[in-house]
Structures are given as C-alpha cells and as structure tokens.
N, C-alpha and C positions, 0 to 999 in steps of 0.2 A: 118669265115675263119681264120685259124691260120697264123700269120704273123711272119716273121723273124724280131727281134727287130732292129730298126734303131732309135736311140735316139739322139736328138740334145739338147745342152745346150746353152741358149741364155741370153742376157742382155747387158747392157752398159759396156764401158771400165772400167776395174778394179773391176768388181763384183765377179770374181772368176770362170769364165767359164772353163778354162783349168784345174784348180785344181780339180773341181768337176767332170769333164769328166774323168780325170785320176783315181779318186777314184772309179767311177762307173765301169770303165774298169777293174781295179784291182779286185774289189769285185765280179763282174759277169763273169770275164774272156772274155770280149768283145774286139774286135779290136778297136783301138782308132784312130780317125782322128783329127789332130790339124791344125787349119788354119795357113796359111803362113802370118806372119805379118812383122817381122824384115827384111825379105828378100825383102820387097817392097822398091825399090830404091827412090821412090818419097815421102814416108811417112814423113820423117823428114822435108822435104821442105813443105809438106802439112800443118803440124802443125805451121809452121812459116808464111805461106801465103796461106790460104785456096783457095782464088779466083784463084790464079795463077796455083796451082798444083792439084786441085780437080779432073779434068777429067782424068788425067794420073794416079792418085792414084786409083780411082775407077775402071778404066778399067783393071789395073794390078790385083786388087783383084778379079774382075769378072772372068778373064781368068784363073787365078790360082785355084779359087774355082770350076770352071767348070771342070777343069782337075782332081781335087781331087774327085769330085762327080762321075766322069766317072770311076775313078780307084776303088772307093769303090763299085760301082755297079757291075763291072766285076770281081773284085778280092775277094769280100766278100759276098755281098747280093745275087748275082747270085748263089753263092755256099751255101746259107743259113747260112752264118756266121754272127752273130750279130755285130753291129757297134755302137759306141757312138762317137759323134763329138762335138767339142767345139764351133760350130757355126751352124746356119741354113743359107742357101744361101739367104733367104729373107732379111738378114741384109744388103745386098748390096743396096736394095731399100731404106732402112731407111737412110743409110749414103749418098747415091747419091742424094736423094731428098733434104736432108739438105744442101749439099755443092755445087751442080751443078746449073748452070743457067737453066732456063726452056728449052731453045733450046738444051742445052747439055743433059739435063735429057731425053728429048723426044728421042734423038738418042740412049742414053744409054739404055732406056727401050726397044727399039726395039731389040737391041742386046741381052739383058737379056732374053726376051721372046723366042727368037730363040734358045738360048743356053740351057735354062732350061725346055722347055716344055715337054721333055721326060726323065728328070732326076728323080732318086729315091726320094720319098717323105717320110720324117720321120713319124713314127706312134706314137712317143712321143716327146713332146717338154718340156724342163724344163726351165722355165723363172725365172731368178734371177734378183732382183731389190734391190736398196738401195738408201739412201739419198745422196745428193751431198757431204756432209762432209765425209761420209763413203767411197765413191768412191775416192775422192781426197786423203784421208789418205792412202788408199791401193795402189794407183798409186805411191804416194811418197815413201811408204814403200818398194815397189819392185824395185824402182830406175832404171827403164829403161831409158837410155839416150834418146831414140827416142821419149819418152812421156813427156819429161821435159817441153815442150812448150805448152802442152794442156791447152786451156783456160777453166776456170771454167764455163764461159757462154756457150761455145760450148758443154761442157759435160752436163750441165743442159738442154740444148735444146735437146740433144740426149736422155736423160732420158725421157723427155716428148714425144719425137717421138716414143720411144719404147713403152711407156704406151698406146699411141693411136693406134699404129700398132698392139699390142698384143690384144687389145679389138676387133679390126676388124678381126684379124686372127682367134680368137676363134669363132666369129660369123660365119665366112665363112667356117671353117673347123671343123664341129661338130664330124667328125670321128677321129680326132687327139686328143689324150689325152694331156692336158696341165697342168703341175704341176707348181705352183708358190710359190716362197720362198723369204722372206724379209731378206736381208742381214743385216739390222739394228737389227733384232730380233734374228738372229742366226749367229754363226760363225763356219762353218763346217771345217775351217782350224785349229783353236785352240781348238775347243770343239768337242770331239769325239761323245758325245751324240747327238749333232746337226747333225753330219754327218750320224750317224746311223738312225736318224729319216728320213732323206731324202732317204737313201738307202732302208729303209723299205717301204716307199711310192712307190718308183720305183718298188720294187719287187712285191708289191700288184697289180700294173698295169700290170706288165709282166705276172703274173699268170692268168690274166683274158682273155688273148687272143693272146699272142705272143709266138713264139716258141723259147725256149732256146736250144742252141747247146748241 
C-alpha cells in the first residue's frame, strides 16, 4: 500500500533535528512541523529545578504536540500532502519518564494514551545521535538563553534514554523505517556532502513505498 510520507526527525537536545527537518522539507517540498519549545513558560524554570517544574513542563508539551498532530492530520495528511516533523510525540514519554515521579508519570501516561491512540503515526523516523561533548558544544554554539542551565548529567541521561527507547521502538515497529545517523561522524550543517548523503538515503526509502505529492 502506497503511503503519504510522514517523516519525523528525533534525537536528544542539540543534535540538529530542526535543521535537518528544514533541509528535508526544502529538498522534497514537504510541509514542515516544528515543535513548540521556547513558548513553554515552564521550561526555563524546569532546567533550574527539575523536580519542582517537571509535571507542568511535560503537560504543556503534551497538549501542544497533540494539537500540532491533530492539525497535520487534518490539514496535510488527510489531503495526502507529505509532512516532515522535527519530533515524534514518543519523545514525551522519554522526557516524562526521566523527570517525573512515578505517581506523576502514571497519571501522565494515562493522559498520553488517551490523546495519542488515534493520532497519525510516522512511516519514517530519522534518529540522530551524538556524544555528550558534541551535543554540549552545539547547545553552547546556538546560545539559547532558555538552555543555558542544562546539566551535562541530565543531557547524558537523556542520551542513554533515547538509545534504549529507540532499540525498543525498532523492535516493536518493524513496519516503520528507521534511519540512524551519528552526529560525531557527520556534520550536515557545515558539510553539504553529509547532508546529501542523508537526503539520498531518505529518497531511497521514499521510492520504495510512499507517495510523493
């Protein structure tokens, strides 16, 4: 069955998700969906005091990402218009499980399941990963005020969480194509050859069974 492309780019903070998503959008002329980050009024407080502000932060992200998924389903995918997003909503579970207390996470998971059970599912996931040094350097280089208090320990834990989650995701979703790229070995921002390598691999997957507009 030919599917309308719905691509999500995932990976830890600072790995280049939005940059690559925009490059894919520009190259293939797909609609782009960018996650809401800076608009989260709790995020700065979260990085200062995770225990105090984690539940508010995660619930804000969940509600906004649910609304975004709803929009791309009705405005693009339902009209067979391809979409690339700089996140997969499963990231909510990675972050929530890391930062919430168990009682909070149980409540959060119930809401997550209700909101997402009938939402569109990507048919391609691009997983970007890199070492802690690379991620910290990129975060510092882009200089977002809201990210200045990110703990290296917190970021390293997220990297490990992503690694574990992606292994489980691949095992549970054999019908979803997952492309993985190491940010330590390639720089698709500064090196056009690296970017073209990624775009070529994406195109090869698209040609196998998804429908281009």
